[in-house]
All heavy atoms as an XYZ file, in Angstrom:
1005
protein
N     105.490     87.586     88.742
C     105.441     88.089     87.411
C     104.249     87.501     86.616
O     104.061     86.242     86.706
C     106.774     87.822     86.710
C     106.979     88.581     85.452
S     108.626     88.379     84.742
C     109.532     89.577     85.749
N     103.539     88.289     85.903
C     102.347     87.819     85.236
C     102.687     87.076     83.975
O     103.521     87.527     83.153
C     101.556     89.082     84.843
C     100.384     88.810     83.971
C      99.735     90.115     83.458
O     100.323     91.156     83.564
O      98.657     89.978     82.930
N     102.177     85.910     83.767
C     102.356     85.149     82.590
C     101.143     85.420     81.643
O     100.044     85.277     82.056
C     102.486     83.674     82.840
C     103.708     83.362     83.666
C     102.566     82.869     81.509
C     103.885     81.898     84.080
N     101.436     85.926     80.461
C     100.323     86.387     79.597
C      99.615     85.285     78.804
O      98.578     85.516     78.283
C     100.918     87.434     78.588
C     101.445     88.690     79.285
C     101.963     89.584     78.200
C     100.353     89.377     80.077
N     100.210     84.063     78.710
C      99.492     83.031     77.967
C      98.829     82.002     78.878
O      98.635     80.883     78.488
C     100.467     82.459     77.001
C     101.630     81.674     77.613
O     101.738     81.780     78.835
O     102.382     81.083     76.870
N      98.488     82.343     80.084
C      97.738     81.456     80.975
C      96.220     81.659     80.772
O      95.786     82.607     80.217
C      98.121     81.810     82.465
C      99.531     81.563     82.776
C      99.873     80.106     82.660
O      99.154     79.220     83.028
N     101.048     79.861     82.054
N      95.407     80.643     81.226
C      93.991     80.816     81.082
C      93.496     82.058     81.733
O      93.957     82.430     82.800
C      93.459     79.543     81.810
C      94.531     78.570     81.757
C      95.820     79.415     81.770
N      92.664     82.795     81.058
C      92.127     84.081     81.565
C      92.981     85.256     81.246
O      92.569     86.403     81.473
N      94.204     85.029     80.773
C      95.122     86.096     80.437
C      94.739     86.600     78.988
O      94.168     85.855     78.225
C      96.579     85.661     80.576
N      95.112     87.791     78.622
C      94.930     88.237     77.261
C      95.591     87.343     76.240
O      96.595     86.839     76.473
C      95.519     89.650     77.239
C      96.055     89.909     78.577
C      95.904     88.767     79.447
N      94.935     87.178     75.113
C      95.471     86.363     74.081
C      96.714     86.980     73.528
O      96.766     88.190     73.346
C      94.443     86.206     72.942
C      94.871     85.398     71.761
C      93.876     85.409     70.626
O      92.668     85.763     70.862
O      94.259     85.152     69.555
N      97.695     86.131     73.263
C      99.003     86.601     72.680
C      98.833     86.708     71.187
O      98.670     85.727     70.503
C     100.125     85.663     73.021
C     100.537     85.565     74.456
C     101.742     84.603     74.615
C     100.908     86.906     75.031
N      98.786     87.898     70.711
C      98.713     88.157     69.222
C      99.972     88.796     68.741
O     100.345     89.825     69.331
C      97.508     88.985     68.916
C      96.172     88.386     69.157
C      95.063     89.349     68.760
N      95.490     90.632     69.193
C      94.733     91.554     69.822
N      93.484     91.263     70.006
N      95.207     92.718     70.198
N     100.549     88.224     67.764
C     101.763     88.751     67.199
C     101.542     90.191     66.696
O     100.497     90.487     66.035
C     102.315     87.900     66.063
C     103.605     88.377     65.561
C     104.203     87.448     64.527
N     103.563     87.845     63.231
C     103.775     87.277     62.123
N     104.561     86.189     62.058
N     103.200     87.683     60.996
N     102.380     91.133     66.992
C     102.268     92.481     66.553
C     102.538     92.612     65.046
O     103.333     91.879     64.484
C     103.280     93.361     67.325
N     101.752     93.423     64.456
C     101.945     93.730     62.983
C     103.242     94.472     62.780
O     103.621     95.295     63.582
C     100.808     94.494     62.419
C      99.480     93.808     62.536
C      99.362     92.645     61.568
O      99.950     92.685     60.561
O      98.679     91.645     61.979
N     103.988     94.130     61.697
C     105.253     94.792     61.441
C     105.125     96.300     61.363
O     105.949     97.027     61.835
C     105.862     94.213     60.172
C     106.380     92.760     60.324
O     106.572     92.311     61.492
N     106.545     92.078     59.226
N     104.119     96.765     60.665
C     103.916     98.186     60.486
C     103.772     98.904     61.827
O     104.330    100.011     62.052
N     103.023     98.285     62.710
C     102.822     98.872     64.045
C     104.146     98.860     64.853
O     104.394     99.871     65.538
C     101.750     98.076     64.805
O     100.603     97.930     64.019
C     101.428     98.722     66.134
N     104.919     97.836     64.692
C     106.263     97.778     65.360
C     107.137     98.874     64.819
O     107.866     99.532     65.563
C     106.936     96.402     65.149
C     106.337     95.268     65.944
C     107.105     94.010     65.721
N     108.383     94.136     66.382
C     109.241     93.120     66.548
N     108.887     91.876     66.114
N     110.353     93.241     67.218
N     107.149     99.140     63.556
C     107.971    100.113     62.942
C     107.569    101.512     63.389
O     108.434    102.305     63.824
C     107.927    100.024     61.393
C     108.638     98.697     60.962
C     108.599    101.260     60.723
C     108.345     98.345     59.490
N     106.237    101.771     63.467
C     105.763    103.105     63.990
C     106.240    103.285     65.432
O     106.670    104.369     65.829
C     104.295    103.247     63.818
C     103.767    104.495     64.550
C     103.858    103.286     62.353
N     106.046    102.191     66.284
C     106.523    102.287     67.665
C     107.972    102.603     67.752
O     108.369    103.463     68.598
C     106.178    100.971     68.369
N     108.819    102.031     66.887
C     110.260    102.272     66.890
C     110.533    103.728     66.515
O     111.434    104.396     67.124
C     111.052    101.308     66.078
C     112.499    101.517     66.233
C     113.164    101.259     67.427
C     113.273    101.961     65.151
C     114.544    101.500     67.629
C     114.653    102.152     65.343
C     115.287    101.963     66.564
O     116.602    102.135     66.689
N     109.798    104.268     65.563
C     110.016    105.633     65.116
C     109.643    106.562     66.239
O     110.383    107.562     66.528
C     109.165    105.934     63.854
C     109.776    105.206     62.653
C     109.123    107.416     63.575
C     108.857    105.223     61.411
N     108.598    106.268     67.034
C     108.258    107.066     68.152
C     109.385    107.055     69.193
O     109.794    108.069     69.701
C     106.930    106.648     68.854
C     105.804    106.878     67.882
C     106.721    107.252     70.195
C     104.498    106.221     68.276
N     109.969    105.840     69.427
C     111.124    105.783     70.329
C     112.297    106.505     69.820
O     113.078    107.101     70.614
C     111.423    104.291     70.566
C     110.378    103.617     71.517
O     109.743    104.312     72.294
O     110.268    102.353     71.384
N     112.510    106.453     68.514
C     113.686    107.277     67.921
C     113.467    108.761     68.202
O     114.443    109.424     68.495
C     113.810    106.963     66.443
C     114.448    105.687     66.004
C     114.385    105.530     64.504
C     115.915    105.648     66.465
N     112.249    109.222     68.076
C     111.977    110.677     68.294
C     112.250    110.959     69.768
O     112.884    112.012     70.059
C     110.558    110.978     67.892
C     110.369    110.921     66.401
C     110.169    112.385     68.444
C     108.926    110.942     65.907
N     111.812    110.115     70.678
C     112.061    110.276     72.116
C     113.589    110.339     72.367
O     114.155    111.199     73.046
C     111.476    109.149     72.937
C     109.917    109.155     72.787
C     111.849    109.266     74.444
C     109.183    110.364     73.297
N     114.351    109.413     71.764
C     115.770    109.356     71.976
C     116.498    110.551     71.352
O     117.415    111.165     71.934
C     116.382    108.076     71.381
C     115.989    106.812     72.221
S     116.725    105.285     71.495
C     115.728    105.061     70.041
N     115.947    111.053     70.210
C     116.498    112.258     69.602
C     116.272    113.432     70.472
O     117.200    114.293     70.658
N     115.091    113.607     71.062
C     114.845    114.693     72.022
C     115.732    114.633     73.188
O     116.247    115.674     73.671
C     113.352    114.716     72.383
C     112.366    115.063     71.264
C     110.985    114.912     71.748
C     112.640    116.479     70.751
N     115.917    113.409     73.760
C     116.789    113.261     74.875
C     118.195    113.697     74.640
O     118.839    114.227     75.484
C     116.748    111.817     75.479
C     115.521    111.447     76.253
S     115.739    109.899     77.090
C     115.387    108.732     75.804
N     118.652    113.315     73.453
C     120.102    113.581     73.081
C     120.358    115.059     72.932
O     121.510    115.502     72.817
C     120.488    112.840     71.846
O     119.806    113.321     70.687
N     119.303    115.904     72.863
C     119.505    117.334     72.772
C     119.888    117.982     74.099
O     120.377    119.120     74.143
C     118.184    118.014     72.243
C     117.803    117.677     70.850
C     116.423    118.305     70.482
C     118.858    118.111     69.852
N     119.676    117.296     75.210
C     120.016    117.754     76.499
C     121.555    117.740     76.628
O     122.178    116.625     76.467
C     119.344    116.937     77.655
C     117.834    117.005     77.478
C     119.812    117.458     79.022
C     117.115    116.003     78.353
N     122.206    118.824     76.939
C     123.685    118.842     77.022
C     124.220    117.759     78.043
O     123.609    117.612     79.116
C     124.018    120.216     77.491
C     122.830    121.072     77.095
C     121.647    120.169     77.211
N     125.274    117.156     77.709
C     126.071    116.232     78.507
C     125.311    114.930     78.805
O     125.688    113.888     78.338
C     126.574    116.923     79.787
C     127.248    118.160     79.589
C     126.738    119.357     79.938
C     128.535    118.135     78.926
C     127.385    120.551     79.660
C     129.200    119.317     78.675
C     128.646    120.516     79.023
O     129.362    121.706     78.795
N     124.264    114.971     79.614
C     123.596    113.785     80.076
C     122.621    113.254     79.073
O     122.308    112.009     79.068
C     122.864    114.029     81.388
C     122.466    112.772     82.089
C     121.653    114.948     81.190
C     123.518    112.036     82.793
N     122.257    113.982     78.067
C     121.217    113.561     77.116
C     121.620    112.385     76.246
O     120.843    111.448     76.063
N     122.835    112.317     75.782
C     123.337    111.242     75.005
C     123.334    109.951     75.811
O     122.863    108.868     75.361
C     124.735    111.528     74.452
C     125.271    110.375     73.614
C     125.012    110.189     72.269
C     126.028    109.270     74.024
N     125.619    109.042     71.816
C     126.227    108.455     72.928
C     126.531    108.863     75.238
C     126.951    107.272     72.955
C     127.235    107.670     75.297
C     127.476    106.855     74.160
N     123.816    110.036     77.068
C     123.821    108.871     77.961
C     122.354    108.367     78.208
O     122.069    107.187     78.163
C     124.447    109.207     79.283
C     124.405    108.106     80.258
C     125.247    107.002     80.102
C     123.533    108.131     81.276
C     125.220    105.935     81.091
C     123.451    107.063     82.209
C     124.287    105.991     82.068
N     121.451    109.307     78.455
C     120.056    108.966     78.706
C     119.426    108.291     77.509
O     118.687    107.326     77.624
C     119.259    110.207     79.121
N     119.768    108.759     76.304
C     119.241    108.241     75.076
C     119.772    106.803     74.898
O     118.941    105.907     74.552
C     119.733    109.083     73.925
O     119.285    108.525     72.715
N     121.040    106.505     75.117
C     121.566    105.161     74.917
C     120.967    104.217     75.988
O     120.570    103.076     75.785
C     123.108    105.178     75.070
C     123.661    103.782     75.157
C     123.705    105.878     73.799
N     120.836    104.701     77.307
C     120.281    103.937     78.335
C     118.799    103.599     78.012
O     118.342    102.449     78.213
C     120.310    104.689     79.636
N     118.040    104.565     77.474
C     116.684    104.274     77.065
C     116.625    103.250     75.950
O     115.832    102.324     76.007
C     115.956    105.594     76.626
C     114.546    105.310     76.215
C     113.563    105.101     77.062
C     114.244    105.317     74.794
C     112.215    104.816     76.663
C     112.978    105.132     74.407
C     111.983    104.852     75.302
O     110.664    104.621     74.845
N     117.541    103.376     74.946
C     117.499    102.448     73.858
C     117.694    101.019     74.345
O     117.067    100.089     73.920
C     118.662    102.813     72.892
C     118.865    101.804     71.744
C     117.814    101.851     70.671
O     117.362    102.923     70.285
O     117.335    100.794     70.279
N     118.588    100.858     75.246
C     118.885     99.447     75.737
C     117.867     98.927     76.731
O     117.553     97.707     76.685
C     120.255     99.468     76.486
C     121.466     99.602     75.583
C     122.766     99.719     76.427
C     121.615     98.455     74.606
N     117.214     99.781     77.505
C     116.422     99.253     78.608
C     114.905     99.561     78.415
O     114.104     99.200     79.299
C     116.833     99.832     79.970
O     116.727    101.306     79.956
C     118.284     99.465     80.337
N     114.539    100.159     77.316
C     113.182    100.683     77.178
C     112.040     99.640     77.324
O     111.015     99.990     77.790
C     113.024    101.389     75.826
C     113.293    100.455     74.630
C     113.603    101.297     73.373
N     114.155    100.453     72.356
C     113.527    100.088     71.313
N     112.269    100.506     71.100
N     114.089     99.273     70.430
N     112.307     98.383     77.056
C     111.306     97.363     77.147
C     111.246     96.735     78.573
O     110.402     95.916     78.834
C     111.449     96.251     76.110
C     111.346     96.793     74.750
O     110.421     97.638     74.441
O     112.179     96.470     73.875
N     112.167     97.102     79.441
C     112.232     96.524     80.784
C     111.952     97.527     81.864
O     111.908     97.207     83.078
C     113.613     95.960     81.036
O     113.934     94.993     80.045
N     111.725     98.789     81.570
C     111.554     99.847     82.526
C     110.292     99.639     83.373
O     109.159     99.611     82.794
C     111.561    101.188     81.902
C     112.885    101.618     81.181
C     112.675    102.835     80.370
C     113.949    101.787     82.209
N     110.386     99.506     84.668
C     109.234     99.259     85.513
C     108.133    100.386     85.510
O     107.020    100.089     85.528
C     109.766     99.066     86.907
C     111.133     99.527     86.888
C     111.619     99.536     85.485
N     108.653    101.630     85.379
C     107.674    102.721     85.414
C     106.875    102.856     84.118
O     105.905    103.582     84.074
C     108.398    104.088     85.796
C     109.413    104.532     84.862
C     109.124    105.271     83.703
C     110.764    104.171     85.066
C     110.131    105.704     82.855
C     111.743    104.527     84.194
C     111.414    105.311     83.085
N     107.297    102.170     83.100
C     106.551    102.093     81.858
C     105.837    100.732     81.694
O     105.410    100.398     80.625
C     107.514    102.328     80.658
C     108.053    103.743     80.480
C     109.023    103.788     79.352
C     106.877    104.697     80.238
N     105.893     99.929     82.752
C     105.175     98.638     82.780
C     105.725     97.716     81.699
O     104.976     96.948     81.134
C     103.671     98.791     82.695
C     103.117     99.660     83.803
C     101.660    100.038     83.554
O     101.113     99.805     82.458
O     101.044    100.519     84.555
N     107.038     97.769     81.426
C     107.651     96.880     80.517
C     107.389     97.185     79.059
O     107.555     96.355     78.192
N     106.950     98.389     78.753
C     106.694     98.839     77.392
C     107.484    100.088     77.131
O     107.537    100.954     77.997
C     105.204     99.110     77.149
C     104.249     97.939     77.294
C     102.833     98.436     77.255
O     102.340     98.885     78.255
N     102.174     98.203     76.138
N     108.089    100.197     76.012
C     108.700    101.466     75.638
C     107.543    102.484     75.373
O     106.424    102.112     75.269
C     109.562    101.303     74.355
O     108.691    101.131     73.171
N     107.938    103.699     75.308
C     106.959    104.777     75.017
C     106.248    104.502     73.689
O     105.027    104.590     73.610
C     107.563    106.191     75.091
C     108.012    106.462     76.572
C     106.574    107.248     74.678
C     108.866    107.687     76.695
N     107.039    104.113     72.702
C     106.446    103.816     71.386
C     105.555    102.623     71.439
O     104.479    102.658     70.867
N     105.975    101.585     72.095
C     105.097    100.373     72.227
C     103.805    100.682     72.997
O     102.796    100.163     72.677
C     105.878     99.270     72.871
C     106.920     98.555     71.969
C     107.547     97.368     72.655
C     108.576     96.762     71.758
N     109.806     97.568     71.616
N     103.921    101.506     74.058
C     102.809    101.821     74.879
C     101.785    102.604     73.930
O     100.605    102.384     73.976
C     103.212    102.643     76.010
C     102.057    102.837     77.074
C     102.611    103.520     78.319
C     103.176    102.569     79.325
N     102.211    101.658     79.942
N     102.294    103.559     73.149
C     101.452    104.337     72.255
C     100.798    103.482     71.240
O      99.605    103.779     70.799
C     102.283    105.444     71.573
N     101.439    102.430     70.764
C     100.938    101.620     69.708
C     100.240    100.350     70.185
O      99.788     99.498     69.424
C     102.051    101.215     68.714
C     102.675    102.436     68.039
S     101.532    103.532     67.209
C     100.900    102.442     66.000
N     100.181    100.205     71.534
C      99.496     98.969     72.098
C     100.257     97.720     71.880
O      99.677     96.658     71.658
N     101.545     97.789     72.069
C     102.453     96.609     71.902
C     103.246     96.338     73.236
O     103.348     97.189     74.078
C     103.462     96.882     70.755
C     102.934     97.205     69.399
C     104.030     97.498     68.438
C     101.976     96.159     68.924
N     103.729     95.149     73.282
C     104.562     94.841     74.452
C     105.551     93.735     73.977
O     105.166     92.788     73.285
C     103.725     94.256     75.628
C     104.602     93.786     76.759
C     103.784     93.421     77.949
N     103.209     94.711     78.386
C     102.352     94.790     79.421
N     102.023     93.769     80.127
N     101.882     95.982     79.766
N     106.834     93.858     74.443
C     107.767     92.813     74.212
C     107.683     91.851     75.405
O     107.620     92.271     76.558
C     109.225     93.474     74.172
N     107.661     90.579     75.092
C     107.576     89.531     76.122
C     108.577     88.419     75.741
O     109.060     88.335     74.687
C     106.129     88.970     76.201
C     105.114     90.026     76.615
C     105.717     88.281     74.894
N     108.824     87.541     76.767
C     109.630     86.404     76.522
C     108.942     85.423     75.651
O     107.684     85.552     75.450
C     110.051     85.724     77.870
O     108.851     85.145     78.464
C     110.734     86.652     78.823
N     109.555     84.414     75.176
C     108.901     83.337     74.375
C     107.716     82.739     75.134
O     106.781     82.236     74.526
C     109.900     82.281     73.942
C     110.890     82.740     72.912
C     111.907     81.680     72.547
O     112.183     80.748     73.339
O     112.371     81.698     71.385
N     107.867     82.684     76.477
C     106.827     82.102     77.319
C     105.706     83.079     77.672
O     104.805     82.731     78.389
C     107.485     81.607     78.655
C     108.521     80.551     78.434
O     108.432     79.802     77.409
O     109.507     80.470     79.257
N     105.823     84.234     77.184
C     104.707     85.240     77.408
C     104.963     86.085     78.650
O     103.999     86.867     79.063
N     106.117     86.022     79.257
C     106.369     86.899     80.469
C     106.714     88.292     80.028
O     107.559     88.488     79.146
C     107.503     86.260     81.302
C     107.249     85.021     81.976
C     108.564     84.470     82.562
C     106.227     85.205     83.066
N     106.131     89.343     80.636
C     106.549     90.680     80.305
C     108.021     90.895     80.676
O     108.554     90.229     81.554
C     105.658     91.530     81.246
C     104.600     90.665     81.726
C     105.118     89.222     81.683
N     108.616     91.848     79.963
C     110.052     92.126     80.228
C     110.225     93.133     81.379
O     111.417     93.538     81.631
C     110.739     92.648     78.979
C     110.838     91.662     77.830
C     111.524     92.279     76.631
C     111.494     90.358     78.233
N     109.198     93.542     82.082
C     109.365     94.454     83.198
C     110.366     93.936     84.183
O     110.271     92.822     84.679
C     108.017     94.610     83.940
O     106.984     94.914     82.965
C     108.063     95.706     84.981
N     111.416     94.682     84.464
C     112.530     94.399     85.341
C     113.288     93.156     84.904
O     114.122     92.679     85.624
C     112.031     94.174     86.783
C     111.659     95.481     87.437
O     112.325     96.477     87.249
N     110.566     95.479     88.193
N     113.085     92.692     83.682
C     113.866     91.553     83.129
C     114.920     92.104     82.234
O     114.792     92.117     80.994
C     112.857     90.608     82.392
C     113.503     89.223     82.139
O     114.709     89.058     82.376
N     112.758     88.324     81.623
N     115.971     92.646     82.874
C     116.980     93.428     82.200
C     117.808     92.707     81.105
O     118.117     93.276     80.133
C     117.886     94.108     83.150
C     117.163     94.866     84.175
C     116.869     94.547     85.470
C     116.493     96.136     83.988
N     116.096     95.484     86.107
C     115.847     96.513     85.216
C     116.367     97.030     82.915
C     115.154     97.660     85.371
C     115.709     98.194     83.088
C     115.094     98.518     84.291
N     118.123     91.452     81.362
C     118.961     90.665     80.420
C     118.337     90.592     79.028
O     118.936     91.147     78.047
N     117.181     89.997     78.880
C     116.584     89.929     77.536
C     116.262     91.353     76.990
O     116.401     91.555     75.783
C     115.259     89.165     77.788
C     115.544     88.405     79.018
C     116.395     89.198     79.878
N     115.856     92.293     77.855
C     115.519     93.613     77.375
C     116.758     94.289     76.711
O     116.629     94.913     75.671
N     117.887     94.133     77.324
C     119.116     94.714     76.823
C     119.599     93.966     75.531
O     119.955     94.574     74.541
C     120.255     94.790     77.863
C     119.813     95.882     78.925
C     121.606     95.104     77.312
C     120.730     95.881     80.185
N     119.585     92.624     75.616
C     120.085     91.831     74.443
C     119.257     92.136     73.236
O     119.852     92.310     72.142
C     120.025     90.310     74.814
C     121.084     89.999     75.853
C     120.174     89.492     73.565
C     120.953     88.629     76.439
N     117.895     92.293     73.327
C     117.038     92.458     72.152
C     117.332     93.807     71.507
O     117.056     93.999     70.374
C     115.647     92.240     72.447
C     114.949     93.323     73.326
C     113.500     92.924     73.595
N     112.697     92.611     72.414
C     112.139     93.514     71.683
N     112.261     94.806     71.940
N     111.504     93.169     70.553
N     117.809     94.780     72.291
C     117.996     96.176     71.745
C     119.448     96.503     71.501
O     119.725     97.601     70.934
C     117.395     97.169     72.683
C     115.898     97.019     72.763
O     115.299     96.872     71.698
N     115.288     97.028     73.938
N     120.378     95.728     71.887
C     121.817     95.987     71.703
C     122.223     96.269     70.276
O     122.902     97.312     69.996
C     122.637     94.856     72.261
C     124.125     95.072     72.484
C     124.347     96.250     73.444
C     124.805     93.818     72.999
N     121.737     95.511     69.325
C     122.080     95.676     67.910
C     121.640     97.034     67.426
O     122.243     97.587     66.483
C     121.546     94.560     67.079
N     120.513     97.570     67.953
C     119.985     98.842     67.515
C     120.907    100.048     67.841
O     120.562    101.163     67.360
C     118.604     99.048     68.014
C     117.611     97.986     67.576
C     116.259     98.172     68.294
C     117.461     97.910     66.054
N     121.913     99.871     68.608
C     122.832    100.956     68.930
C     123.736    101.251     67.733
O     124.367    102.320     67.724
C     123.761    100.602     70.109
C     123.090    100.542     71.500
C     124.078    100.190     72.518
C     122.478    101.926     71.772
N     123.794    100.350     66.751
C     124.688    100.519     65.645
C     123.792    100.876     64.419
O     123.139    100.031     63.868
C     125.480     99.295     65.389
C     126.280     98.798     66.615
C     125.753     97.832     67.442
C     127.430     99.458     66.972
C     126.408     97.454     68.555
C     128.129     99.060     68.167
C     127.629     98.080     68.938
N     123.805    102.140     64.012
C     122.876    102.567     62.956
C     122.857    101.646     61.722
O     121.715    101.402     61.233
C     123.340    103.988     62.620
C     123.906    104.485     63.877
C     124.585    103.276     64.503
N     123.909    101.183     61.141
C     123.799    100.300     59.956
C     122.975     99.088     60.270
O     122.349     98.484     59.393
C     125.205     99.985     59.534
C     126.047    101.051     60.214
C     125.326    101.430     61.491
N     123.111     98.598     61.503
C     122.366     97.334     61.837
C     120.917     97.464     61.936
O     120.128     96.541     61.879
C     122.921     96.826     63.155
C     122.973     95.290     63.163
C     123.876     94.573     62.466
C     122.020     94.602     63.921
C     123.867     93.208     62.489
C     121.987     93.236     63.903
C     122.901     92.519     63.226
N     120.419     98.777     62.074
C     118.974     99.000     62.156
C     118.372     98.542     60.783
O     117.304     97.940     60.796
C     118.674    100.507     62.395
C     119.163    100.826     63.842
C     117.178    100.784     62.238
C     119.105    102.322     64.127
N     119.039     98.793     59.652
C     118.578     98.365     58.341
C     118.537     96.839     58.301
O     117.563     96.244     57.772
C     119.391     98.997     57.264
C     118.935     98.633     55.838
C     117.499     99.080     55.585
C     119.899     99.276     54.882
N     119.583     96.225     58.806
C     119.577     94.713     58.817
C     118.381     94.211     59.631
O     117.739     93.308     59.201
C     120.937     94.184     59.365
C     120.894     92.703     59.562
C     122.130     94.650     58.510
N     118.165     94.786     60.784
C     117.032     94.337     61.616
C     115.690     94.529     60.916
O     114.843     93.707     61.026
C     117.069     95.099     62.938
C     118.160     94.715     63.942
C     117.775     93.389     64.609
O     117.647     92.361     63.952
O     117.580     93.402     65.850
N     115.576     95.627     60.161
C     114.326     95.898     59.423
C     114.118     94.867     58.383
O     113.014     94.282     58.221
C     114.342     97.282     58.842
C     113.142     97.681     57.984
C     111.895     97.685     58.811
C     113.398     99.040     57.360
N     115.210     94.505     57.635
C     115.074     93.478     56.591
C     114.682     92.129     57.218
O     113.817     91.454     56.672
C     116.424     93.439     55.769
C     116.568     94.701     54.954
C     116.434     92.174     54.889
C     117.963     94.937     54.371
N     115.365     91.807     58.281
C     115.080     90.489     58.939
C     113.614     90.493     59.425
O     112.925     89.472     59.201
C     116.066     90.240     60.078
C     115.614     89.027     60.918
C     117.472     90.031     59.561
N     113.175     91.522     60.060
C     111.800     91.605     60.530
C     110.783     91.440     59.402
O     109.878     90.676     59.504
C     111.498     92.923     61.219
C     110.126     93.216     61.677
C     109.698     92.215     62.764
C     109.905     94.620     62.161
N     111.039     92.119     58.295
C     110.062     92.100     57.132
C     110.126     90.733     56.375
O     109.173     90.443     55.694
C     110.339     93.248     56.212
C     110.047     94.636     56.832
C     110.425     95.720     55.902
C     108.637     94.766     57.312
N     111.238     90.024     56.483
C     111.344     88.755     55.729
C     111.187     87.521     56.581
O     111.082     86.446     56.057
C     112.708     88.679     54.988
O     113.774     88.747     55.970
C     112.814     89.765     54.005
N     111.084     87.690     57.868
C     110.933     86.561     58.806
C     109.421     86.270     59.022
O     108.675     87.140     59.404
C     111.595     86.903     60.143
C     111.519     85.795     61.190
O     110.432     85.197     61.377
N     112.671     85.508     61.758
N     108.983     85.077     58.598
C     107.554     84.781     58.703
C     106.991     84.669     60.142
O     105.830     84.693     60.353
C     107.267     83.467     57.977
C     107.940     82.275     58.510
O     108.973     82.371     59.309
O     107.523     81.139     58.194
N     107.899     84.684     61.124
C     107.474     84.656     62.522
C     107.422     86.054     63.151
O     107.050     86.251     64.327
C     108.432     83.795     63.365
C     108.358     82.355     62.988
C     109.245     81.532     63.898
C     109.173     80.080     63.492
N     110.050     79.256     64.299
N     107.774     87.080     62.353
C     107.751     88.431     62.867
C     108.776     88.768     63.922
O     108.612     89.527     64.809
N     109.933     88.067     63.798
C     111.070     88.295     64.760
C     112.247     88.886     64.133
O     112.630     88.446     63.031
C     111.463     86.930     65.369
C     110.396     86.111     66.092
C     110.980     84.753     66.457
C     109.922     86.839     67.327
N     112.790     89.940     64.691
C     114.032     90.475     64.236
C     115.187     89.752     64.978
O     114.929     88.883     65.794
C     114.062     91.980     64.427
C     113.977     92.452     65.880
C     113.959     94.006     65.898
N     113.923     94.444     67.278
C     114.999     94.530     68.129
N     116.178     94.129     67.701
N     114.829     94.964     69.334
N     116.441     89.973     64.594
C     117.510     89.310     65.204
C     117.604     89.482     66.720
O     117.810     88.543     67.420
C     118.851     89.680     64.590
C     119.070     89.271     63.112
C     120.334     89.882     62.563
C     119.036     87.777     62.972
N     117.297     90.674     67.189
C     117.281     90.961     68.621
C     116.339     90.108     69.324
O     116.628     89.594     70.441
N     115.176     89.861     68.755
C     114.151     88.953     69.359
C     114.678     87.573     69.397
O     114.488     86.859     70.415
C     112.829     88.978     68.604
C     112.099     90.271     68.701
O     112.023     90.834     69.776
O     111.588     90.747     67.625
N     115.297     87.081     68.331
C     115.827     85.763     68.278
C     116.920     85.476     69.297
O     116.937     84.533     69.999
C     116.315     85.433     66.848
C     115.158     85.370     65.868
C     115.657     85.295     64.440
O     116.583     84.539     64.135
N     115.116     86.036     63.479
N     117.815     86.494     69.406
C     118.923     86.405     70.392
C     118.445     86.401     71.828
O     118.910     85.644     72.681
C     119.932     87.517     70.188
C     120.624     87.558     68.843
C     120.771     86.506     67.990
C     121.158     88.645     68.177
N     121.453     86.939     66.875
C     121.684     88.254     66.988
C     121.281     89.979     68.608
C     122.297     89.122     66.072
C     121.936     90.894     67.676
C     122.445     90.423     66.496
N     117.437     87.278     72.087
C     116.943     87.399     73.508
C     115.823     86.404     73.823
O     115.348     86.359     74.941
C     116.484     88.798     73.693
N     115.349     85.678     72.792
C     114.192     84.741     72.922
C     112.985     85.548     73.386
O     112.300     85.195     74.399
C     114.518     83.621     73.903
C     115.688     82.759     73.382
C     115.976     81.583     74.282
C     117.048     80.650     73.766
N     117.894     80.951     72.676
N     112.687     86.615     72.607
C     111.496     87.464     72.954
C     110.657     87.550     71.642
O     111.051     87.078     70.604
C     111.932     88.857     73.367
O     112.732     89.468     72.346
C     112.759     88.834     74.653
N     109.514     88.129     71.856
C     108.635     88.464     70.737
C     107.843     89.736     71.119
O     107.797     90.078     72.248
C     107.635     87.333     70.439
C     106.810     86.827     71.588
C     106.075     85.560     71.312
C     105.400     85.022     72.527
N     104.773     83.729     72.275
N     107.202     90.327     70.157
C     106.396     91.497     70.434
C     104.969     91.189     70.118
O     104.660     90.576     69.037
C     106.899     92.717     69.563
C     105.940     93.935     69.820
C     108.316     93.059     69.902
N     104.089     91.456     71.057
C     102.661     91.118     70.930
C     101.822     92.415     70.982
O     102.254     93.444     71.441
C     102.177     90.214     72.082
C     102.409     90.850     73.420
C     102.952     88.814     71.975
C     101.739     90.119     74.579
N     100.628     92.324     70.482
C      99.661     93.331     70.525
C      98.858     93.203     71.795
O      98.426     92.065     72.137
C      98.711     93.287     69.302
O      97.704     94.254     69.402
N      98.674     94.272     72.545
C      97.935     94.221     73.828
C      96.635     95.029     73.751
O      95.981     95.256     74.759
C      98.786     94.658     75.006
C      99.887     93.624     75.247
C      99.388     96.003     74.853
N      96.224     95.462     72.580
C      95.002     96.253     72.420
C      93.855     95.300     72.393
O      93.901     94.230     71.815
C      95.011     97.110     71.153
C      95.890     98.306     71.394
C      95.644     99.292     70.226
C      96.382    100.569     70.483
N      96.294    101.483     69.403
């Protein structure tokens, strides 16, 4: 697994909050489109919500993060590709719509740019552009 904060690796730059929010809105649109598919769509949407930052075919980036040049990584700079535990933990709270607002408030008021899911999973979101 590639460690991103090693010599010669890309510099770890904290993602801007606005960019993170746009990436999440893109992911919400993707999940909304998936949920339109009868029967399996809702399940696919929930599965994507939980695992989107760990999916190997997306190289550990959700579709929104990939579009915005972001990546969720561990505190040590390891990508979340195939790292299901932290990937699921960081997104679990987002399954509950009222908690999305709580996460937004925490993100915008936390000087380290971490929402609760990041704190619980010991992850952070970096810019990879």
